[in-house]
N, C-alpha and C positions, 0 to 999 in steps of 0.2 A: 504494500499499500504506499501511497505517496506521503502519509503523514500519520501520525499516531492518532489524530483525530478521526482517521478513517477505520480505526479499529472496531468501534460498536457495530459497523456495517459489515465489514469484512469478516468479523468473527462468525458470521452465519456460514460461511464457506468452510471455516475450520470445523464447525459442529457438523457438517455433512461429511467431512473427511473422517472426523472421529466416529460417526455413525456407521459408516462403511469399513472402518478399520484400515485406513490409508494413510501411511506416513506422510508428513507434510512439513512445510516451514511456514512461520508467521513472521513477516519481516517489514520494516520500514525501510523503504528504498526510493528516495525521491529523484525524479529525473532532473529537476531544476535546482535543488539545494544541495544534492550530493551526486553529481554526474560520474565521477570517478568510482564511488561506490556502486552505483547503478551498472555501470558498465562491467566492474568485476563480478558482481552479483549474476549478471546475465550470462557472461562468458564462462563462469564456473558452474553454472546450474546443472549442466548434464553430469559433470564429473561428480557433483554431489548427489547424484541419483534422481534428480527431478525429471519428470516426463512431460509435464504440463506447467504452465505458470498462469496462475490467476492474478491479475494485476488491477487493483482499484485505484482510481485517482478522480479528485475533483477538479473543478476550474479548467484550466487549459488541458488537463489529462494527457499529457505526454508518456507517462510511464508504460502503458500497455503497448503503444506502438513502438517505443523504443526497445522494449523487451523483445518484441517481434522482429525488429530489425537487427537484433544482436544474437538471436538464437535461431535454431531449426525446429524448436519444439512448438507445439500449439500454444498459443496465447489467448486467454480469455479475459476480455476487459469488462471491469465493473464500473461504469460511470457513478460518480458519487455526488449526490447533492450537498455540497459543502458550504461553508458560511460565505464564501466569495463566489458562488456559482450563480448562474442565471436559472436558477429552479432546476439545475441538473441538465438543462439543454445543451450548455457548452461542452460539458464533459461527454454527454452522449454522442454529439457530433464529432467531436475531437477523436473519440475512440472509434466510431463506426466508419468514418470517412477516411479510410486509409488508402494510401496510393497502391497501384498494382505491385504485386510481388511482397507485399508486407501485409499479410491478413492478420486481422485480429477478430476473433468471435466477440460479439458484443451482446451482453445481456441487458436487462432493464436497468433503469437508474435505481441504485441501491439494491440490485438484484444479486447479491453475493450468494445467496441460497441456491439460486438456480446455476450460477456460475460453478458452484460446488458440484451440482449433479451433473452438469454437463462434462465436467472433468471426470467424474466417475464413469459416465457413458463412454467417453473416449477410452478411458483405461480399461472399461469392460470388454472392449473389442477382443482382447486377449486374455481375459480373466473370468473363468467360469464362476468363481466364488462371487465377483462383483455382479455378474449377470444375474445370479440367483437372488442376491440381496435387491437388486433393481426390480426384479419381478415380484418380490415380496412387497417392495414398497407400493408399485403399481396396484397390486391386489388390496392393500390396506386403503389405498385411496378410493378404489371402487366400493369397498365396505363402508368408508365414512360417508360417500355420496348416498349409497343406499339407506343409511341411517339418517341421514339429514331428509331424505324423501318420506321415510316413515314418520319422522318428527313432524314434518310439514303437514302431512295428512291428518295427524292427530289435532293440529291446530285450527283445521278448517271445518 
């Protein structure tokens, strides 16, 4: 994440990683305030065992794009509605409007939970354990909706 102030939003991705038993890192790496650290972090990500980077940033939101420029692994960008943002639109557009050859998958503003799930789905391509857990999550979601429908009928 670009700043410690992003931690409350980005912690949702951490919770998803923990729910699925996936090792992860949680770090502050600013494209603007610590560019050398950002460069080192991105360039050493693969040797540290990372397979995907989820990068959250507010305002001008350069972190996800810079991570994508410096690595070959998938990068998922989380636009963050920060204190200096234009309701999150600036972050969303900064992350979504990447040039050719520097793709960044982009989720909703403050959508770190879905960024975590997207990362799990990418990892699940080669991991039957994660596929099983994702199927379990989908089944639980169906049951929640059915319970809501029963609840709704009882209120009518």
